[in-house]
C-alpha positions in Angstrom: -37.3 0.6 -2.7 -36.8 4.3 -3.3 -33.8 6.4 -2.3 -32.1 9.8 -2.6 -29.2 9.3 -5.0 -26.2 11.6 -5.6 -24.6 10.4 -8.9 -24.5 6.7 -8.0 -24.1 7.2 -4.2 -27.2 6.1 -2.3 -27.5 8.9 0.2 -30.6 7.7 2.1 -33.6 5.5 1.8 -36.8 7.4 1.4 -40.4 6.6 2.1 -41.5 8.4 -1.0 -40.0 10.4 -3.8 -36.4 10.0 -4.9 -35.2 7.2 -7.3 -36.5 3.7 -7.5 -33.4 1.6 -6.9 -34.8 -1.9 -6.4 -33.8 -4.2 -3.5 -30.7 -3.8 -1.4 -28.5 -6.8 -0.3 -29.1 -7.8 3.3 -26.2 -7.3 5.7 -24.3 -4.9 3.5 -23.5 -1.4 4.7 -24.7 1.6 2.6 -21.2 2.9 2.3 -20.3 0.3 -0.2 -23.6 0.2 -2.2 -24.0 2.2 -5.4 -26.9 2.6 -7.9 -25.7 2.3 -11.5 -29.0 3.5 -13.0 -30.4 0.0 -13.3 -29.6 -1.9 -10.2 -27.8 -1.6 -6.8 -24.2 -2.5 -7.1 -22.0 -3.8 -4.2 -18.5 -2.3 -4.7 -17.1 -5.4 -3.1 -18.2 -7.4 -6.2 -16.2 -5.2 -8.6 -12.6 -5.8 -9.9 -12.3 -2.2 -11.1 -13.7 0.8 -9.4 -14.1 4.4 -10.5 -12.2 6.6 -8.1 -12.3 10.4 -7.6 -9.8 12.3 -5.5 -11.5 15.2 -3.7 -9.9 18.5 -2.6 -10.3 17.3 1.0 -7.9 14.4 0.3 -10.7 11.8 0.3 -11.0 9.1 -2.4 -14.6 8.7 -3.5 -15.5 5.2 -4.9 -18.1 4.8 -7.7 -19.5 2.0 -9.7 -20.0 4.2 -12.8 -18.0 7.0 -14.4 -18.4 10.4 -12.7 -16.7 13.7 -13.6 -13.0 13.6 -12.4 -13.0 9.9 -11.6 -10.4 7.4 -12.9 -10.9 3.7 -13.4 -8.6 1.8 -11.1 -8.1 -2.0 -11.2 -8.7 -2.8 -7.5 -11.0 -4.5 -5.0 -13.0 -2.7 -2.4 -10.7 -4.0 0.3 -7.8 -2.2 -1.5 -9.3 1.2 -0.8 -6.8 1.9 2.0 -4.0 1.6 -0.5 -5.2 4.4 -2.8 -2.8 7.2 -3.5 -2.6 10.2 -5.9 0.7 10.1 -7.9 1.3 13.0 -10.3 -2.3 13.2 -11.1 -2.8 9.5 -11.5 -4.8 7.5 -8.9 -3.2 4.2 -8.2 -2.7 1.6 -5.4 0.4 1.9 -3.3 3.0 -0.8 -3.9 3.9 -3.3 -1.2 7.3 -1.5 -0.9 5.4 1.8 -0.2 3.2 0.2 2.3 6.2 -1.3 4.1 7.9 2.1 4.1 4.8 3.7 5.6 4.6 1.0 8.3 8.3 1.4 9.2 7.8 5.2 9.4 4.8 4.8 11.7 6.6 2.3 13.9 9.7 4.5 14.1 7.5 7.5 15.0 5.8 5.5 17.8 9.2 4.4 19.1 10.6 7.9 19.1 7.5 9.2 21.0 7.9 6.4 23.5 11.6 7.1 24.0 11.0 10.9 24.4 8.3 10.1 27.0 10.6 7.7 28.9 13.5 10.2 28.8 11.2 13.0 30.1 10.0 10.8 32.9 13.5 9.7 33.9 15.7 12.8 33.4 13.3 15.7 32.6 11.9 17.5 29.6 13.9 18.6 26.5 15.1 21.8 28.3 16.4 19.6 31.1 18.1 17.3 28.7 19.7 20.1 26.8 21.0 21.6 30.0 22.6 18.2 30.9 24.1 18.1 27.4 25.5 21.6 27.9 27.0 20.5 31.2 28.7 17.5 29.6 30.1 19.7 26.8 31.4 22.1 29.4 33.1 19.3 31.3 34.7 18.0 28.1 36.1 21.4 27.3 37.3 21.9 30.8 39.1 18.5 30.6 40.7 19.4 27.3 41.8 22.9 28.4 42.9 22.3 32.0 43.5 18.5 32.3 41.9 18.8 35.7 42.3 15.4 37.3 38.9 15.5 39.0 37.1 16.3 35.7 39.1 13.6 33.8 38.3 11.1 36.5 34.6 12.0 36.3 34.5 11.6 32.5 36.4 8.3 32.7 33.8 7.1 35.2 30.9 7.7 32.7 33.0 6.7 29.6 31.6 3.1 29.4 28.0 4.4 29.5 28.8 6.9 26.7 30.4 4.2 24.6 27.5 1.8 25.1 25.0 4.5 24.3 26.7 5.6 21.1 28.6 2.6 19.6 31.3 3.8 17.2 30.1 1.5 14.4 26.6 3.1 14.6 28.0 6.6 14.6 30.3 5.8 11.7 27.3 4.5 9.7 24.9 7.4 10.5 26.9 10.6 11.3 28.7 11.3 8.0 25.4 11.8 6.2 24.0 13.8 9.1 27.0 16.1 9.2 26.9 16.6 5.4 23.2 17.5 5.6 23.9 20.0 8.4 26.7 21.5 6.4 24.6 21.9 3.3 21.7 23.5 5.2 23.9 25.8 7.2 25.8 27.0 4.1 22.4 27.7 2.5 21.3 29.5 5.6 24.4 31.8 5.8 24.3 32.5 2.1 20.7 33.6 2.3 21.3 35.5 5.6 24.1 37.4 4.0 21.9 38.3 1.0 19.2 39.6 3.4 21.7 41.6 5.4 23.3 43.0 2.2 19.9 44.5 1.2 19.9 46.5 4.4 
């Protein structure tokens, strides 16, 4: 059988011309077959694979050394775990894969929650407007001690406490507040520098 070959990648089977590659395993997709110069190799049979990272962020898999490729101890099924780490191509650890899974699941959950909130109480502008109303009422209660406002806030207090339990706030807010402080200090310092230049 003859084929067009790019390095060791079998691009396409040809009726004539190209390179004689011999027989191809039945039932195996071309995407995992390579020609090492002597025979067709199934990447699934290898315990180490030559991997090249491309500028488009794709990992090319090869059965033979090609320019820019690194030999990685891996199976073909591991290809989804490949990563580039400070110029070294390696497989992601189980901890890294778990962290990625958690990040993806959290992203999905956040998107679902944003969608549910938008359906029930409006988009982000509507939600911000409601937050501003609540802040205004709290300020009014602090400044005027208006009984009607105090009674209203007392009426929604249980829902507020249930939405934002103190133990959760105590665990998360200190780091958030510190990050905000650091970023805002940096912002004001850089803003002052820009304004000083006139």
